[in-house]
N, C-alpha and C positions, 0 to 999 in steps of 0.2 A: 504493501500500499504506500503510494506517493503522499506525504502532506504537504498540501498547501496553505499558506497561513501570509496574511496579510499582515505587514508590519503594522497596523492601526491596533492590532490588537495588544501588539505592547504598547502602545502611547501610556503617560501617565495616567492614572486613574486614582481617586479616593480611595484611602484605605477601606473605609467601610465599603463600599461598594464591591472591589475586590474580593475582600470576604464572603460577603454575599452570593458573588457568583461562583467563587470556590466552593462556599457549602452548596450549594443547589446542584453544582454537576457532580460531588460526591454524591449527594442522598440523590441524584438520578439513576447512577449507576450502582447504587447499594437497593435500591427501590426495584431495580429490574433486575438484580442477584449476581450481576458479575464479581461485586464486589463484596467482601463480604464483612469487612471490616479495615477500619485502618488509624495510624495515631498521629497524624500529622499537626503539627502544632507549629503555630506562628510566636515568636520570641524576639524580642530586643535586641540587636546588636550594637555594640560602640559604633560610632562615627556615621550615626545617623540612618540606620540598617534596619529591616527587619527580616527574619531566618524565618523558611519553611522547610522543618526536615520534619522525614516520618517515614513509614510505608503503609502501603496497601497492599492488603489479601485478599485475592483474584480466586476467582473460578481456576481448577486444575492446577493448585499450589504453587500458583506464582504468585509472585512479591513483585511488585513496582517501590522502589526506593527514591525519592524524591529530597533534592537538597537545591535548594533556590534560596537565592537572596533578594529583596528588594532595596532599592536607596529609595530613601526619603528624601525629594527634593522639595518640600515648601509643607506649610499647612494651612488649609483655609477653616475657616469656623472647627475649631479644634478638630479639623481631620486629616491625617498626613495626605499627602499627596504622595504616590511612591510608583515606582517602573525596576520590575523585573531587568536585572543584569547579570545576575552570573545564575546557572542552572547546571544541574545535572538528574538526569531519570532514568534509573537502570530498570529494567525488566529481568527476572530469571525466574527458574523452576526449582523449587527445594530440591535440596540434595542432587542436584545435576548442575547446571550451569547458567550464563546469560543467555538472554537471546538480545537483546538490545542495548543499548545506552544511548542519548542523547545527552550534549553537553557542548558548551564553551566554555572550559577550564584551563585551556590552553595559555593563558595571557601571553604575553611577548612570542609567542611561538606558533608561527605556522606551518603547518603541512604543506609538503609539495603539492602544488596546481590547489591547497585552499586559499580564499581571498579574505578569510576571516576567521576567526576562532571556532564559526558552530560547525558541528560534524555529528554524524552517526556512524555507531560503531554495530557492526552485526557479527552476530557468534552463532555457532552450531552447538544450540542446549543440552544437547545429548554430554559433550563435555567440556563445554564452555571455551574451546579454540574458536580464537576471533578467524572471521574468515577472510584470506590474503587481501580481497579487495578493500575490506575495511581500514579506517574508517573512510566515509564518504563525505565529501562536502556538501551542506545545506545550504550554509548561508545564512546570510542576517536578515533578507528576507523571506525566509522561510522555515523559522527556528517555530518548532511545537510549542505550544501550551498544554497544560497538563490533560487537559481534555484531549488532544488531541492521540498524546501518548496513551492514554486509556484506552481511547477508540480503537487504534493500532493493535493493540496488545489483546484488546476485546476479538477482533480481527483474526488474529495468528491463533489464540485460543482455538477458533471454530475449527479454523482450517489445521488445529494437529491434534485438536481434541482425541482424537481416538488412538496417538501416539504417546499420549501421556498416559504417567502411571495412576495418578489419581485423578481424572478428568473433573470428578462431582466432589471434589475436597478444596477447603482452603484454610490455607498453612495459619499456624497458630502467628499471631506478632504481638509482641509486648502493647498492652492497652493504655495510653496515656492515663494517670490520676487526675491531675489537674492541672490542665493547661496553665501556661505562666501566662503572668496577668502582660496585657499588653498596654500598661501606662507607658505611655513613649516620652 
């Protein structure tokens, strides 16, 4: 599946709107049964940043690990204006290997043929070995939002369901007890 993303999806947004969209998307995947549980949490960071970190447990014992940093650009009416700057989305099958990883964490290092840091790693999930053609450049104009990655993994699940050891199970993940305060 090729992800097509408009850069407008990464424009600055009020943090309150960002979190409402995030919670709505996650809830929709839970309601359809693809996501069994999640422990994603937003936490304030030094230097005017907010981090989203945690895991999503999906059917087929697939785990999507999320590590994303939002910059606080400004404040309007006691609401932070945020924009994503740094991200890593990694999907793997429990007790096997990675499926894919999207990230832009290689600041200052561009891979040959890549015009910016945004790229996708592809793996053989059976053993976790990265394919020789990986990583592929996706570019600043095509980098996915979290919902794109979940949809891609959901499609992957249906394409590979019969091969998965436990296609109807969810992996257990540590459930967050108390989300951190978001007093910024």
